[in-house]
ROSE-4610 file (N, C-alpha, C; in Angstrom, 1 decimal, always signed):
// ROSE-4610
residu = [X/X/X/X/X/X/X/X/X/X/X/X/X/X/X/X/X/X/X/X/X/X/X/X/X/X/X/X/X/X/X/X/X/X/X/X/X/X/X/X/X/X/X/X/X/X/X/X/X/X/X/X/X/X/X/X/X/X/X/X/X/X/X/X/X/X/X/X/X/X/X/X/X/X/X/X/X/X/X/X/X/X/X/X/X/X/X/X/X/X/X/X/X/X/X/X/X/X/X/X/X/X/X/X/X/X/X/X/X/X/X/X/X/X/X/X/X/X/X/X/X/X/X/X/X/X/X/X/X/X/X/X/X/X/X/X/X/X/X/X/X/X/X/X/X/X/X/X/X/X/X/X/X/X/X/X/X/X/X/X/X/X/X/X/X/X/X/X/X/X/X/X/X/X/X/X/X/X/X/X/X/X/X/X/X/X/X/X/X/X/X/X/X/X/X/X/X/X/X/X/X/X/X/X/X/X/X/X/X/X/X/X/X/X/X/X/X/X/X/X/X/X/X/X/X/X/X/X/X/X/X]
num = [1/1/1/2/2/2/3/3/3/4/4/4/5/5/5/6/6/6/7/7/7/8/8/8/9/9/9/10/10/10/11/11/11/12/12/12/13/13/13/14/14/14/15/15/15/16/16/16/17/17/17/18/18/18/19/19/19/20/20/20/21/21/21/22/22/22/23/23/23/24/24/24/25/25/25/26/26/26/27/27/27/28/28/28/29/29/29/30/30/30/31/31/31/32/32/32/33/33/33/34/34/34/35/35/35/36/36/36/37/37/37/38/38/38/39/39/39/40/40/40/41/41/41/42/42/42/43/43/43/44/44/44/45/45/45/46/46/46/47/47/47/48/48/48/49/49/49/50/50/50/51/51/51/52/52/52/53/53/53/54/54/54/55/55/55/56/56/56/57/57/57/58/58/58/59/59/59/60/60/60/61/61/61/62/62/62/63/63/63/64/64/64/65/65/65/66/66/66/67/67/67/68/68/68/69/69/69/70/70/70/71/71/71/72/72/72/73/73/73/74/74/74/75/75/75/76/76/76/77/77/77]
x = [-9.1/-8.8/-8.6/-8.2/-8.0/-9.3/-10.4/-11.7/-12.1/-11.6/-11.9/-11.1/-10.1/-9.2/-10.0/-11.1/-11.9/-12.6/-12.7/-13.3/-12.3/-11.0/-10.1/-10.3/-10.3/-10.5/-11.8/-12.9/-14.1/-14.0/-13.4/-13.2/-12.3/-11.2/-10.3/-11.0/-11.7/-12.5/-13.5/-14.2/-15.2/-14.5/-13.4/-12.7/-12.2/-11.7/-11.2/-12.4/-13.5/-14.7/-15.2/-15.2/-15.6/-14.7/-13.4/-12.5/-12.6/-12.8/-13.0/-14.2/-15.4/-16.6/-16.5/-15.9/-15.7/-14.8/-13.8/-13.0/-13.7/-14.5/-15.3/-16.4/-17.0/-18.0/-17.6/-16.3/-15.8/-15.8/-15.5/-15.3/-16.7/-17.7/-19.0/-19.7/-19.2/-19.9/-19.1/-19.8/-19.2/-19.7/-19.0/-19.5/-20.6/-21.6/-22.7/-22.4/-22.6/-22.3/-23.2/-22.7/-23.5/-24.8/-24.7/-25.9/-27.0/-26.5/-27.4/-28.0/-27.3/-27.8/-28.8/-28.6/-29.6/-30.9/-30.7/-31.9/-32.7/-32.0/-32.7/-33.5/-32.8/-33.4/-34.6/-34.5/-35.7/-36.9/-36.6/-37.6/-38.3/-37.5/-38.1/-38.9/-38.4/-39.2/-40.5/-40.6/-41.8/-42.9/-42.5/-43.5/-44.6/-45.8/-47.0/-47.0/-46.9/-46.9/-48.4/-48.6/-49.9/-50.6/-49.8/-50.4/-50.7/-50.3/-50.4/-51.7/-52.6/-53.9/-54.9/-55.0/-55.9/-55.2/-55.5/-54.9/-55.4/-54.6/-55.0/-55.9/-56.9/-57.7/-56.8/-57.2/-56.4/-56.7/-55.7/-55.9/-56.6/-57.5/-58.2/-57.3/-56.9/-56.0/-56.9/-56.8/-57.5/-56.5/-57.0/-56.2/-55.9/-54.6/-54.2/-54.3/-55.0/-55.1/-54.2/-53.5/-52.7/-53.4/-54.7/-55.5/-56.0/-55.9/-56.5/-58.0/-58.7/-60.1/-60.6/-61.8/-62.3/-62.8/-62.8/-63.3/-64.8/-65.4/-66.9/-67.4/-68.6/-69.2/-69.7/-69.9/-70.3/-69.1/-69.3/-68.3/-68.6/-67.6/-67.7/-67.8/-68.7/-68.9/-68.1]
y = [-32.3/-31.0/-30.2/-30.8/-30.1/-29.5/-30.2/-29.8/-28.4/-28.1/-26.8/-25.6/-25.9/-24.8/-23.9/-24.3/-23.5/-22.4/-22.5/-21.5/-20.4/-20.5/-19.5/-18.2/-18.3/-17.0/-16.3/-16.9/-16.1/-15.5/-16.2/-15.7/-14.5/-14.5/-13.4/-12.2/-12.4/-11.3/-10.7/-11.6/-11.1/-10.2/-10.7/-9.9/-8.6/-8.6/-7.3/-6.4/-6.9/-6.0/-5.5/-6.3/-5.7/-4.6/-4.8/-3.8/-2.5/-2.7/-1.5/-0.7/-1.4/-0.7/-0.1/-0.7/+0.0/+1.2/+1.2/+2.3/+3.5/+3.2/+4.2/+4.8/+4.0/+4.5/+5.4/+5.3/+6.1/+7.6/+8.0/+9.4/+10.1/+9.4/+10.0/+10.4/+9.9/+10.2/+11.4/+12.4/+13.6/+13.7/+14.5/+14.7/+15.8/+15.5/+16.5/+17.4/+18.7/+19.7/+19.4/+19.6/+19.3/+20.1/+21.4/+22.2/+21.7/+21.2/+20.7/+19.4/+18.6/+17.3/+17.6/+18.6/+19.0/+19.5/+20.3/+20.8/+19.7/+18.7/+17.6/+16.7/+16.5/+15.8/+16.5/+17.8/+18.6/+18.5/+18.6/+18.5/+17.1/+16.1/+14.7/+14.5/+15.1/+14.8/+15.6/+16.7/+17.5/+17.0/+16.0/+15.5/+14.8/+14.9/+14.2/+12.8/+11.8/+10.4/+10.0/+9.3/+8.9/+7.9/+7.1/+6.1/+6.6/+7.8/+8.3/+8.9/+9.0/+9.7/+8.9/+7.6/+6.8/+5.6/+5.3/+4.2/+2.9/+1.9/+0.5/-0.1/-0.9/-1.5/-2.6/-2.8/-3.8/-5.2/-6.0/-7.3/-8.2/-9.1/-10.0/-11.3/-11.6/-12.7/-13.9/-15.0/-16.2/-17.0/-17.6/-18.5/-19.8/-20.1/-21.3/-22.5/-23.5/-24.8/-25.8/-25.6/-26.6/-27.5/-27.4/-28.2/-27.3/-27.8/-27.0/-27.2/-26.1/-26.0/-24.9/-25.1/-24.0/-22.9/-21.7/-20.5/-20.6/-20.2/-20.2/-18.9/-19.0/-17.8/-16.8/-17.2/-16.3/-15.6/-14.4/-13.6/-13.5/-13.8/-13.7/-12.3/-11.9/-10.6/-10.3]
z = [+13.7/+14.0/+12.7/+11.6/+10.4/+9.8/+10.2/+9.6/+10.2/+11.4/+12.0/+11.4/+10.6/+10.1/+9.2/+8.6/+7.8/+8.6/+9.9/+10.7/+11.0/+10.8/+11.2/+10.4/+9.0/+8.3/+8.6/+8.7/+9.1/+10.5/+11.4/+12.7/+12.7/+12.0/+11.9/+11.3/+10.2/+9.5/+10.5/+11.2/+12.2/+13.3/+13.8/+14.8/+14.3/+13.1/+12.5/+12.2/+11.8/+11.5/+12.9/+13.9/+15.2/+15.7/+15.5/+16.0/+15.2/+13.9/+13.0/+13.3/+13.5/+13.9/+15.2/+16.2/+17.5/+17.4/+16.6/+16.4/+15.7/+14.7/+14.0/+15.0/+15.8/+16.7/+17.8/+18.1/+19.2/+18.9/+17.6/+17.3/+17.2/+16.9/+16.7/+18.0/+19.1/+20.4/+21.1/+21.3/+21.9/+23.3/+24.1/+25.5/+25.5/+26.3/+26.4/+27.6/+27.3/+28.4/+29.6/+30.8/+32.0/+32.0/+31.6/+31.6/+30.7/+29.5/+28.5/+29.0/+29.7/+30.3/+31.3/+32.1/+33.2/+32.5/+31.5/+30.8/+30.1/+29.5/+28.9/+30.0/+31.1/+32.2/+32.7/+32.9/+33.4/+32.4/+31.1/+30.1/+30.2/+30.3/+30.3/+31.6/+32.7/+34.0/+34.0/+33.3/+33.3/+32.3/+31.5/+30.6/+31.3/+30.8/+31.4/+30.8/+31.6/+31.2/+30.8/+29.7/+29.3/+30.2/+30.9/+31.8/+33.2/+33.5/+34.9/+35.2/+34.2/+34.4/+35.3/+35.0/+35.8/+36.4/+37.6/+38.3/+37.8/+37.9/+37.5/+38.6/+38.2/+39.2/+39.9/+41.2/+42.0/+41.4/+41.2/+40.7/+41.8/+41.3/+42.2/+42.3/+43.5/+43.7/+44.2/+43.5/+44.0/+44.8/+45.8/+46.6/+45.9/+45.7/+45.0/+45.9/+45.3/+46.0/+45.5/+44.4/+43.8/+42.9/+42.8/+41.9/+40.8/+39.5/+38.4/+38.4/+38.5/+38.5/+37.6/+37.0/+36.2/+37.1/+36.6/+37.3/+37.3/+38.4/+38.4/+37.7/+37.3/+36.6/+37.6/+38.8/+39.9/+40.5/+40.8/+41.5/+43.0/+43.8/+45.2/+45.7/+46.6/+47.0/+48.3]
């Protein structure tokens, strides 16, 4: 049990650092006005998404037989 006593100082320092950082982080975060939040949401919703221009092709699903086989070079029509 004595061998674990060397872990106490680093654990205390870690806990103190975590408490200090969480205390400092609280003051930097301000409340956003409701009107400003609605404006930002509207701007984000009106953006044209780059992936929305062309649809993805439908994936081809092979029926699983439970046996590992190589794919054939021929495509079924």
